[in-house]
Each structure stands twice: as structure tokens, then as C-alpha cells.
N, C-alpha and C positions, 0 to 999 in steps of 0.2 A: 388669633394668640398660637403662642409656638409650639409649637410637637419640643418635648421633652425625652431624649432621649440618655436613661444611662445604662451602663457594661457593672459586668465584675467580671472580676477575673481573678481568679483566687490560685496561688503560688510559693512552694516550699524555700522559704530563706531562712539560712540555718541559722538555729534551730526551732522557728514554728514557723505557721503556716499563717502567711496570711491573704489576707480583703482588700482589692482596691477598689472603692464602685468611682467609676468616671462618669460626670454629670454633662451634659451636652446641652443645651437649655441657648436654642441659636446658633448664632455662631459663638459663646462664649460655651469653654473650659472649665470644670471644678472635679476636685477631686475630692475623695477620701480617706484612708488607711485607717483597717482590723486585724488585731493578730488575733488569730482563734487560735493558739496552743500547738494540741494533737493537729489530725489531719482530720477537718473536717467530712463527716457526711452530706450527701442532698440531702434530707429534708435536714439538719441541724443549720441549714443551707439557712434556709425555704422561713428555718420559724426564726430565726435571726432576722433574718429582711421584715415577716412580718412583725416582729416585736418594735425592731429598734434604730428602721431606715428613719425615721422621723426625727430620730437623735444623730442621726450623724453628723457631725463638724463638717462639714465639706474646707473646702480652704476660698481664699482666692479668684472671683475667674479672670481665667486667663480669655480671650479673644482669638480663635480659631479664624484659619479662610477657607478650611479642606471640608470638602461636606463629602459624606459619607452617597451613594450612589445606592440605589435599592435593589434589590442582590433578590438571586428567582429563590424560594425557599430552599430547590432542590440545590440550588448549589450553596446556601450557604450549612445548608447541613451535609454533601459532600466532604466542604472546607472543614470543618467540624469532625472531623471520620478520618481526615487528614494528620491533624492537628493535637488527636489524643492514638493518633501510630506515629506518628514520630516521636516523641515520651522513649516508649521504649519500654518495659517490664514495667510493671509496679510503677510505684507513689517514690520520691525520694528516694525516703522509709525503705522500703523492700530498696531499694537497689543497693544502699550502701550495708544493709544485713546481706545479701546476696554478697556481695566481695570481700566482706569479716569471713564471710563464709570458706569463701573460694583462697581465701589468704594463710589460712587455718584448715585446711586440704592440702595445701601444698605444704603448710608446716607438715604437718604432718608427715606426709610424703615422703620427704629429706632425714625427718626425727629417724622415720625407720629405716633406711637403706645406711642410715651412719652404725643403725643399732644392727645390720645385718650384716656393715663389712668389719665392724669389730669382734660379734659371734665370730665370724669364721676366720680371723686372722687369729684368737682367743684360741679356737679349735689347730691354725695349723701351727701356732705354736707347741700346744700340747704333743701332736705329732713329731714333732722336732723332736723337745726331749726326749720322748719312746725312742724314735731312734738312738737317738743320741745312749740312751742306759742298755740298750741290748746289743751297740757293739765298742762292748764296754773290755770285753774277754773274761766276765766272767763265766 
């Protein structure tokens, strides 16, 4: 009896979160794709697997030549940690919000600078006007 390995990968595909189940039975690989919508929590994914795994519709299987060698659990844990750290801060949605915040901040700075310059110019013109009125010979 062959060993069956199932792997779930969850990623952000604009605008939804998608899960891809890969099932490797012997040398045959088949996959199923699920759209989650909002970012799923770990317990939501576990519940989904418990309730709906047997209802997944895997596509046609493709033969594979490559078999993964067994990994030391500590090495696998280190690799998983590295993958998580490569992504950076938070989720894609958090990164988008951070970019929007940065753009808004820069926009506000630009607006403040323009207002400051306009105020300085207005004050300068008032000052010039007062000087002209003083020197008219009255």
C-alpha cells in the first residue's frame, strides 16, 4: 500500500485567499483549489479540513518522477520559520494598508508644505502693500 501525502498551501490571490490541496499518492499528483474569501484563521482551516476534505474534487492525476526525501523535523521547522520570515510584515492586506498609510502621509506633508508657502507669500504681499502705503507722501 502506497503512502498518500496531502499538502495545503494558502496564499493571497487578489482579492481572495486561496488554498491549494496537493495529493501525492505513490507517483501520482493531483490538486484541488478552494477559495476562502477573507483571510482564514488556523482553526478555520482545521475545521474546513475536518468537515470538507472528503468532498474535495481533485483533478486528474499526473505522474511525477521526483520523490521528496525524508527531512529531519528540526530542519523542516527551520525551513518553515525561514519561509514565514521572508514574507515580511503581516499579510498582503496589511502590507497594502501600510502602503496606503504611507501614501496618505506623504500627501498630507505635501499639502502642508503648499499651505505654508501660500501663507508666507500672502504675508509677504501684505507687508509690501503696507510699505507702499507708508511711502506715498501723506
